C-alpha positions, -999 to 999 in steps of 0.1 A, spaced: 0 0 0 14 34 -9 23 59 18 10 88 -3 -27 96 -2 -46 92 -35 -64 123 -47 -102 125 -41 -127 143 -64 -125 181 -62 -151 199 -40 -182 211 -58 -170 247 -54 -140 239 -76 -160 221 -104 -159 252 -126 -131 276 -134 -122 301 -108 -123 339 -113 -94 361 -103 -110 369 -70 -119 333 -63 -83 322 -68 -71 348 -42 -99 338 -18 -91 301 -22 -54 307 -17 -61 326 15 -85 300 29 -62 272 20 -32 288 36 -51 297 67 -64 261 71 -30 244 65 -5 270 78 12 246 102 19 221 74 29 247 48 52 266 73 68 234 85 76 224 49 89 259 41 111 258 72 135 235 54 147 259 27 146 289 52 168 270 77 191 259 49 197 294 36 206 308 70 228 278 79 246 280 45 253 317 47 262 315 84 287 289 75 301 311 48 305 340 72 320 317 98 346 306 72 354 341 60 360 357 94 391 336 103 404 341 67 400 378 64 399 388 100 436 387 107 444 407 75 419 434 83 431 437 119 467 439 106 457 467 81 439 486 109 469 483 132 493 497 105 470 525 92 449 533 122 412 529 127 389 535 98 377 519 67 400 492 53 398 481 16 390 443 12 420 422 1 426 417 -36 415 380 -34 381 389 -19 362 386 -53 378 352 -59 368 341 -24 332 352 -29 332 333 -63 345 302 -46 319 302 -19 292 308 -45 304 277 -64 302 257 -32 269 270 -17 247 274 -48 246 237 -56 236 231 -20 208 256 -23 197 241 -56 195 207 -40 175 220 -11 150 237 -34 149 207 -56 134 189 -26 113 218 -12 95 228 -44 80 194 -51 72 188 -15 54 221 -11 37 217 -45 24 182 -35 12 193 -1 -6 224 -14 -21 208 -45 -34 178 -25 -47 201 3 -66 221 -24 -83 188 -34 -92 180 2 -65 154 8 -46 154 40 -8 152 35 19 151 62 53 166 63 68 131 58 45 124 28 55 155 10 93 152 15 92 115 10 77 120 -25 102 147 -32 132 126 -22 120 96 -42 123 116 -74 152 138 -63 172 137 -96 142 144 -117 135 176 -97 172 186 -98 170 185 -136 137 204 -135 155 232 -117 185 232 -139 168 228 -173 150 263 -173 184 279 -166 195 271 -202 166 292 -215 182 322 -198 219 313 -205 214 312 -242 199 346 -246 225 360 -222 252 346 -244 236 360 -275 233 395 -259 270 393 -249 280 385 -285 258 413 -299 273 438 -275 308 427 -282 303 427 -320 285 461 -317 314 476 -298 339 463 -323 319 477 -353 314 511 -337 350 513 -327 361 504 -362 337 528 -378 349 556 -356 385 548 -365 394 541 -329 388 577 -318 397 581 -282 413 546 -280 448 558 -288 447 584 -260 433 559 -236 400 578 -233 364 566 -239 351 565 -275 321 589 -275 306 573 -306 308 538 -291 292 550 -259 264 568 -278 254 536 -295 263 510 -269 245 525 -239 210 526 -255 217 492 -270 227 477 -236 196 493 -219 173 480 -246 187 445 -244 185 446 -206 148 456 -207 142 429 -233 159 403 -212 138 413 -182 106 410 -201 117 377 -215 125 363 -181 90 373 -168 74 357 -198 95 326 -194 87 323 -157 50 326 -164 53 297 -189 72 274 -165 54 283 -132 33 252 -131 61 227 -140 66 215 -105 29 209 -97 26 192 -130 56 169 -125 45 160 -90 8 154 -96 11 139 -131 43 119 -127 60 137 -156 97 140 -164 114 174 -163 112 181 -200 76 169 -201 67 190 -171 80 222 -188 59 214 -219 29 206 -197 33 239 -179 34 258 -212 2 241 -222 -15 248 -189 -6 285 -188 -15 292 -224 -41 320 -225 -38 325 -188 -5 343 -183 -22 377 -177 -45 363 -150 -16 344 -134 6 374 -134 -20 395 -117 -26 369 -90 12 366 -83 14 404 -83 -12 406 -55 6 378 -36 38 397 -40 22 429 -26 7 410 4 40 392 12 59 425 9 35 442 32 37 414 58 75 414 56 76 452 61 52 449 90 73 422 107 105 443 102 88 474 116 77 454 147 113 442 151 127 477 149 101 491 173 109 464 198 146 470 192 143 507 198 124 501 230 151 476 241 178 501 233 160 528 252 157 505 282 194 496 280 203 533 280 181 540 310 196 510 328 231 524 320 243 493 302 279 500 294 293 494 259 315 463 260 299 449 292 285 413 293 249 427 293 258 448 262 269 417 243 239 397 254 216 424 241 235 425 208 232 387 205 194 389 213 190 416 186 208 395 160 188 364 170 156 384 167 165 397 133 172 362 120 139 350 134 121 378 116 138 369 83 129 333 89 92 343 94 93 365 63 107 336 42 82 311 56 53 333 48 65 342 13 74 306 3 41 293 16 20 320 -1 36 315 -35 34 277 -35 -2 277 -23 -12 302 -50 5 281 -76 -13 250 -64 -47 266 -67 -38 280 -101 -26 245 -112 -58 228 -102 -79 255 -118 -59 253 -151 -63 215 -152 -101 220 -148 -100 245 -176 -79 224 -199 -88 188 -191 -122 189 -175 -132 176 -140 -126 139 -146 -91 141 -161 -82 169 -136 -86 145 -107 -66 116 -122 -31 113 -109 -5 86 -115 9 66 -86 35 87 -67 58 57 -64 65 52 -100 101 50 -113 119 82 -123 
């Protein structure tokens, strides 16, 4: 017997396509009813991000700390320029940490998609169910994260080639004016700056369009047992003719999460200001044990606020995408096909 619950027919309220307002209302009610489950699932990437970057900072302090201290001792107190190898150190840590974060999100996204999509169908899913399914198809979901990146890398490479060729042509047409004296070629800048800005705006629009096409790939892969490539094609089919509505829904979700994040940060700063005022009235001396305890509590509180912000944001987006996915399946496939789901334990 499978450990993963089988989907049940959708509630009668979901038999027809949802309007813009109904999608938002359904997302809110679904998130409120399942917030413990959704937050516990979202706690995994939130904790991973902070642990990874805490480890990076912990590794950089003993490497750069002695050099900065030595520079301050020789030049006196004040700002100290980072060492020459600092960019290479950052690049190294990025090469180490980004694959870890990719792996974490390759597990989180299917787990969250499965839990939210099934909850929208009225199926109870546990934390273990969600992550068990995600881990059983780990390499499929890794590829599903990596594959869309190529759709961005190729245009970036084309843009780089266009800019490089354009710079060479303009420089040649201008006869290298300004190059011999080591200055900036005015003609090249006149043509290249607008070109780069235009390409940047075009790439930005392209990335939004591409994101809207692939938004439902993870729910499709999880609920329909599709491979990475088939999931992307399925998402393109499901989002066809609905990109405007999906964009508006996600725009509202973004506004809500942004407002909640700002509110949480404001609460933190108000509490911090009150705590700082109390410390001043209590004559807490700088450098005393009490001073460092208060600093530690402030840092801990700030990290907890950031965790709460990420938990809310992750849960909000995955819940909205689950509702949109079920709605688009009803629109494209009809009620009967929309409730059919392959066995979660099938081979990758």
